N, C-alpha and C positions, 0 to 999 in steps of 0.2 A: 504494500500500500504506500501511496505517496503521503508524505507528512503534510502536504498542503494541496488538497485536490482543486482548490479554486485557482491556484497559480497554474496548474496543468491545463485546465479548461481555458484560461485566459490566453495561454500561449497558442492553443489550437485556434481560437477565434482570431488572433492576430495573424497567424499563418494563412487562414482562410481569407481574411480581408485583403492581405497582401497579394494572394493568388488571384483574387477577383479583380484587382486593379492591374496587375502585370499581364495577365493573359489577353484581355481585349486590346491592350496597347501593342503587344507583340503581333497579334493577328492583323491589326490595322496597318502596321508597318509592312507586313508581307503582302497585303492585298492591294497595294498601290499600283502594281504593274498590271495593266490591262492589255489584252491582245489588240493589235492595230486594226485588224479586220475581223468581223465575226465569221464564224464557220458557215459555209454555204448550206442551204436547206435542200435536202434531197427527198423527193416524194417517190415512194416505192409502190404506189397503188396505180394500177392501170384501169382504164375505163372499160365498160362492157364491150365485148367483142360482137361484131355484127355477124349474124348467121346468113349463109347464102340463101337466096330465094329458091323456093321449090323443095327445100328439105323438110322432112318431118321431125327433125331433131328439136328437142325442147332445150332452151337455154338452161344451163345448170343453176342459175340464180333464180329461176322461176318458182322453185319450191323451197320449202323451209330447209334450213341447213341440217336439221335432224333427219330429214328424209334422204339425204345424199347417199348413204350406204345402201338403203333399200332400193333406191332408183338405179344405182349402179349394178346391183345384183340382178334386178329385173331386166336391165338391158343386156346383161351377159347371157342368162338363160333361165328357164323356169326352175331347173334343178338348183342353180346357184341361189335363186330367190327363195326356194323352199328351205335350203340350208341356212340362209341368212335369217329368215323369219324364225326358224326353230332356235337358232343360236341366240337371238336377241329377244326371245318371247317375253322374258321377265322384265326387260328394260323398257322396250318401246310398245309392246302389245300390238304389233302389226298383224294384219290378217293377210294370208296368202292371196286370197281372191281379190283383195283391193288393189294389188299391184301386178298380178299375173297377166301376161298377154293372152288374149283370147285367140287360141289357135284351133 
C-alpha cells in the first residue's frame, strides 16, 4: 500500500492532463501537409446493356436479385432447376412448376 494514496491519484491526473494537451498539438503539427491534388474519382459501375432486337432473352436485372440462381438453373435445364429447387427448398421455398419451361 502507498503511504499517501491521494498523492498517487494526483500524479495520475497530472499525467492524464499533460497527455490530453500534448497529443492534439502533436497531431496538428503532423496534419499540416496536404496533398497538392486530390485523388481522381473512379466509377466502376456500368450502365445496363442493350439487348439485341428479336431475342427472347430477358435482361438479368428484370427480376429480383434473389431469383438469379433459380432463373439460371431454369435456363440451363429442367433437371438443373429440379436440383436447385430441392437444394434450396428450406431457404427460398420455390416451386418447380413456377419456373419450369413448358415442354
